[in-house]
C-alpha positions in Angstrom: -133.2 41.1 62.4 -131.3 38.9 59.9 -129.3 40.7 57.2 -128.9 39.2 53.7 -126.4 39.7 51.0 -127.1 38.9 47.2 -124.5 37.1 45.3 -124.9 39.3 42.2 -122.8 36.6 40.1 -126.1 34.7 39.9 -128.8 36.9 41.4 -130.5 40.1 39.5 -128.1 39.0 36.4 -129.3 39.5 32.9 -127.8 38.3 29.7 -125.2 40.8 28.3 -125.8 43.3 31.2 -123.4 45.8 32.9 -122.3 44.0 36.0 -122.6 47.1 38.2 -126.2 47.6 37.2 -127.0 44.4 39.3 -126.4 46.4 42.4 -129.1 48.9 41.5 -131.5 45.9 40.9 -130.6 44.3 44.2 -131.3 47.7 46.0 -134.6 48.0 44.3 -135.6 44.5 45.5 -134.9 45.7 49.1 -131.5 44.2 49.6 -129.0 46.2 51.7 -125.9 44.2 50.6 -124.4 42.5 47.8 -121.4 40.2 47.2 -119.5 38.9 44.2 -116.6 36.6 43.4 -113.5 38.0 41.5 -112.8 41.7 41.5 -110.0 41.7 39.0 -112.3 41.1 36.1 -114.8 43.9 37.0 -115.1 47.7 36.5 -114.4 48.7 40.1 -115.1 52.4 39.4 -118.6 51.5 38.1 -119.1 49.2 41.3 -118.0 52.0 43.6 -120.3 54.5 41.9 -123.3 52.1 42.2 -122.5 51.5 45.8 -122.3 55.2 46.5 -125.5 55.9 44.6 -127.6 53.2 46.3 -126.0 53.2 49.8 -125.8 49.6 49.6 -123.1 47.6 51.3 -120.7 45.2 49.8 -120.4 42.2 52.3 -117.5 40.4 50.6 -115.5 39.2 47.6 -112.8 36.7 46.7 -109.2 37.2 47.8 -107.2 36.9 44.6 -105.4 35.3 43.0 -107.3 32.0 43.3 -104.2 29.8 43.4 -103.6 26.8 45.4 -102.6 27.5 49.0 -101.9 23.9 49.2 -98.6 24.4 47.4 -96.1 26.5 49.5 -94.5 27.8 46.3 -97.7 30.0 45.8 -97.4 31.7 49.2 -95.7 35.0 48.1 -97.9 35.3 44.9 -100.9 34.9 47.1 -99.9 37.4 49.7 -99.1 40.0 47.2 -102.6 39.6 45.7 -104.2 39.6 49.3 -102.6 43.0 49.8 -104.3 44.2 46.7 -107.6 42.5 47.6 -107.5 44.2 51.0 -107.2 47.6 49.3 -110.2 46.9 47.1 -112.2 45.6 50.1 -111.4 48.8 52.0 -112.3 50.9 49.1 -115.8 49.2 48.8 -116.3 49.0 52.6 -116.4 45.2 52.4 -115.6 43.3 55.7 -115.0 39.9 54.3 -112.5 38.4 51.8 -113.1 34.8 50.8 -110.0 32.4 50.6 -110.0 29.1 48.5 -107.6 26.4 49.8 -107.1 25.1 46.3 -106.8 21.6 45.0 -105.6 18.5 46.7 -102.2 18.1 45.0 -101.1 14.4 44.7 -97.3 15.5 44.8 -97.7 16.5 48.5 -99.0 14.7 51.5 -102.1 16.0 53.3 -99.9 17.1 56.2 -97.6 19.2 53.9 -100.7 20.8 52.1 -102.2 21.7 55.5 -99.1 23.1 56.7 -98.8 25.2 53.6 -102.4 26.6 53.9 -101.8 27.4 57.7 -98.4 29.2 56.7 -100.3 31.4 54.1 -103.1 32.2 56.3 -100.7 33.1 59.2 -98.8 35.5 56.9 -102.0 36.8 55.7 -103.3 37.6 59.1 -100.4 40.1 59.5 -101.5 41.9 56.3 -105.2 41.9 57.5 -104.3 43.2 61.1 -105.9 46.5 61.7 -107.5 46.6 58.1 -111.1 46.1 59.2 -111.1 43.1 56.9 -111.3 39.5 57.9 -110.4 36.3 55.8 -112.8 33.5 55.6 -111.4 30.1 54.4 -114.2 28.2 52.6 -114.7 24.4 52.7 -116.5 23.3 49.5 -118.1 20.0 48.5 -116.1 17.6 46.5 -119.1 15.3 45.5 -120.7 17.7 42.9 -119.3 21.2 42.3 -115.6 21.0 43.2 -114.2 17.6 42.7 -110.5 17.6 43.7 -110.6 20.4 46.0 -108.5 20.0 49.3 -110.9 21.3 52.0 -114.2 19.5 51.9 -114.6 19.2 55.8 -115.9 22.1 57.8 -114.4 20.5 60.9 -110.9 20.5 59.3 -111.4 24.1 58.2 -112.1 25.1 61.7 -109.0 23.2 62.9 -106.8 25.1 60.5 -108.3 28.3 61.6 -107.5 27.4 65.3 -104.0 26.4 64.2 -103.6 29.9 62.6 -104.9 31.2 65.9 -105.6 34.8 64.7 -108.9 36.8 64.9 -108.4 38.0 61.4 -108.9 34.6 59.9 -112.0 32.4 60.2 -114.3 30.3 57.8 -117.0 31.1 55.3 -119.6 28.3 56.2 -121.6 27.4 53.2 -124.6 25.4 54.4 -125.0 24.0 50.8 -121.6 22.6 50.5 -121.8 21.3 54.1 -125.1 19.5 53.5 -123.8 18.1 50.3 -120.9 16.6 52.2 -123.5 15.0 54.6 -122.5 17.2 57.6 -124.7 18.0 60.5 -124.3 21.7 61.2 -124.4 21.4 65.0 -121.9 18.7 65.1 -119.3 20.1 62.8 -119.5 23.7 64.2 -120.0 22.7 67.8 -118.8 25.8 70.0 -116.9 27.5 67.3 -119.7 29.6 65.8 -117.4 32.7 66.6 -115.0 31.4 63.9 -117.6 32.0 61.1 -117.1 35.3 59.3 -119.8 34.8 56.8 -122.7 32.4 55.7 -123.8 31.0 52.3 -126.9 29.3 51.5 -128.3 27.3 48.6 -130.6 24.2 48.4 -129.8 20.8 47.3 -130.3 19.3 44.6 -129.6 21.9 42.2 -127.9 24.6 44.2 -131.1 26.6 43.5 -133.4 28.9 45.6 -133.8 27.8 49.3 -137.0 25.9 49.6 -136.6 24.1 46.3 -134.8 21.3 47.7 -134.4 19.3 50.9 -131.8 21.0 53.1 -133.2 22.1 56.4 -131.8 25.6 55.9 -134.2 27.5 58.3 -133.4 25.1 61.2 -129.7 25.2 60.7 -129.8 29.0 60.5 -131.9 29.1 63.6 -129.3 27.2 65.5 -126.4 29.3 64.3 -128.2 32.6 65.2 -129.2 31.2 68.6 -125.5 30.4 69.1 -124.4 34.0 68.5 -123.8 34.4 64.8 -124.7 37.9 63.8 -123.2 38.4 60.3 -125.0 38.4 56.9 -126.4 35.4 55.2 -125.1 35.3 51.6 -127.7 34.3 49.1 -125.3 32.4 46.7 -127.7 30.2 44.6 -128.8 29.7 41.1 -132.2 31.3 40.9 -134.8 29.2 39.5 -136.9 32.4 39.3 -134.8 35.6 39.1 -137.4 38.2 39.7 -137.2 40.4 42.9 -140.5 38.8 44.4 -138.8 35.4 44.4 -135.7 36.7 46.1 -137.9 38.4 48.7 -139.8 35.3 49.3 -136.5 33.5 50.1 -135.5 36.3 52.5 -138.9 36.0 54.2 -138.6 32.1 54.4 -135.1 32.3 56.0 -135.5 35.4 58.2 -139.1 34.9 59.5 -137.9 33.4 62.7 -136.1 36.6 63.7 
């Protein structure tokens, strides 16, 4: 049975609402997990209370601060923030923190920037060791949403993870970003499905509900699960229809194949 996580930055959101109330709406819609981006701008006490009240799981959040790991000078500040992020993840029971590589910096070569990312993630693995929390480096598309970002290639993200060589560090594989970059899931993932710590889905064009665009999300998910992926599927899309029935329809379409 596939498990899903609602990204409540977009799903179950209402204008001017209390952020933590989205957890209750997700639970009422039948979701058993939620995720979000930044934690430093949120009321963690309210989130923890909503999690305790509903019994819903928090599947992940961003490792803060979101500063460029491509600049080695940011390493120590990022590691300090990672320690704090791990503590928050443990408090909320979240098994995944999402790491952003940062922008491609013209003052450094690609090789220098990659080495800086590897150095930060390697040191981060020492902080994560034994915590019950894993870090997922996330490749993003540079054609629409994240122009100037360093890491647009899933294969390069996996190579970085392999260079780090620690079980605490993997990738967040976003099928939307991958498809926008023209990637074939089977080709770019290959035999490295076990490096994926979390999945994200949205359709293209529009980054809207799965089924509204032309990405073969169900087929790609079938292949990933057939190859051994057993984590959650993060519903990180801008909903064309925000009601609970629309979200349940998406879950049915992506989970029907078992």
